C-alpha positions, 0 to 999 in steps of 0.5 A, spaced: 523 521 507 522 518 500 529 518 499 531 515 506 526 509 505 528 509 497 535 508 500 534 504 505 529 498 501 533 499 495 539 495 499 535 490 502 538 485 498 545 486 500 544 488 507 546 483 512 541 480 517 543 485 523 541 491 518 535 488 516 530 492 520 523 495 517 521 502 517 515 505 518 513 512 519 507 517 521 507 524 519 503 530 522 504 537 521 503 543 526 506 547 532 511 543 536 513 545 544 520 543 545 521 542 553 527 539 556 529 535 550 523 532 548 517 534 543 510 535 545 503 538 541 497 535 537 501 534 531 507 529 535 501 526 538 498 524 531 504 523 528 505 517 533 498 515 532 499 514 525 506 510 526 502 505 530 497 505 524 503 504 518 505 498 516 512 495 514 515 499 509 509 505 509 509 512 510 502 515 513 501 522 513 495 526 516 491 531 512 495 537 515 501 535 512 498 534 505 495 540 505 501 544 508 504 545 501 509 538 501 514 538 495 510 537 488 513 531 486 510 527 493 504 523 491 499 522 497 494 516 496 488 517 500 486 512 505 480 514 507 476 516 514 479 512 520 479 512 527 485 515 531 486 514 538 485 520 542 481 523 537 473 524 538 472 524 530 474 520 524 480 522 520 482 523 513 488 519 512 494 518 507 499 514 504 505 517 501 507 513 495 515 513 496 517 507 491 520 510 485 517 509 478 522 503 474 520 507 468 521 514 467 515 514 462 510 511 467 504 516 470 502 514 477 494 514 477 489 512 483 482 511 483 476 514 486 473 508 490 474 512 496 468 515 501 469 522 501 466 522 509 466 517 514 461 511 514 460 504 517 464 499 513 464 491 513 470 487 514 472 483 509 477 477 508 482 476 502 483 469 499 490 468 495 492 462 491 496 460 486 500 453 485 497 449 491 499 454 496 493 458 499 493 464 504 487 468 507 489 475 509 485 479 515 484 487 513 488 487 519 494 484 516 493 489 510 498 492 506 500 486 503 505 486 498 506 482 492 512 481 488 518 477 487 522 479 493 523 474 499 520 479 504 514 480 500 507 477 504 505 474 497 511 472 493 511 470 486 517 467 483 518 469 476 523 473 472 518 477 469 515 479 476 517 486 479 521 485 486 515 489 489 510 488 484 504 491 487 500 492 494 493 491 497 491 495 501 484 496 506 481 503 504 475 504 508 471 498 506 474 497 500 480 492 498 485 496 493 490 493 489 495 497 486 500 496 481 507 498 482 511 494 477 514 496 470 510 491 466 504 492 469 498 487 472 492 484 468 486 483 473 480 479 471 473 478 475 469 472 474 469 470 466 470 477 464 476 479 460 482 481 464 483 489 464 490 492 464 493 495 471 499 499 470 501 504 475 494 505 477 489 501 483 483 497 482 478 495 487 478 487 488 471 484 489 468 477 489 473 472 485 478 473 480 485 472 477 491 477 477 496 476 472 503 479 473 508 482 468 505 478 462 498 479 459 493 473 460 494 471 452 501 468 455 499 461 457 505 461 462 503 468 465 504 468 472 498 469 476 494 468 483 487 467 483 483 471 489 477 472 493 474 477 497 469 475 502 465 479 508 467 476 515 
């Protein structure tokens, strides 16, 4: 699945408009019943529900898939406990990180801010602003891709910015930014010094600034101001 996603989106810019369709995937592992050319079973239903939740360019997986002995190089990013239609209890869900690293010496790491059990969460609103442009995003609109590519939800036109530089997710009450780039992102909160984030995740809270591909020590560094407020 990761190879299919990489192949499809890797040639996105060269595809004619008629072939530019977004892909989203839901995965669950378990017994399947084949009947009259169709598939039935709890895992089939679960995969369909995860496909409903997934955004464009996303692969969502149930815990059953993560625990089933997937390939060692498959990275599962925990999304937290979520309601799934047809399930009485919340389910621990994951995203499959399919975007190929741009540099072989980069190690992917993720933070541990996710709760390990279901809990009530407060909805948030994310504001992004740069160069006179301002947009607001609800948690229902996440994930938000940030990058130079024209199909990103937040486009940053600078040659130092990767096509898909980063992704902003909503995970069980937290707004999480994950760097996907070659050269990294720097994130500052309030008046505090910026912290480098490279192939890692950081929770966005309060107000701050994200700098893409270049340290904020460079006055020309492409940047975006953000704020996270309760709804």
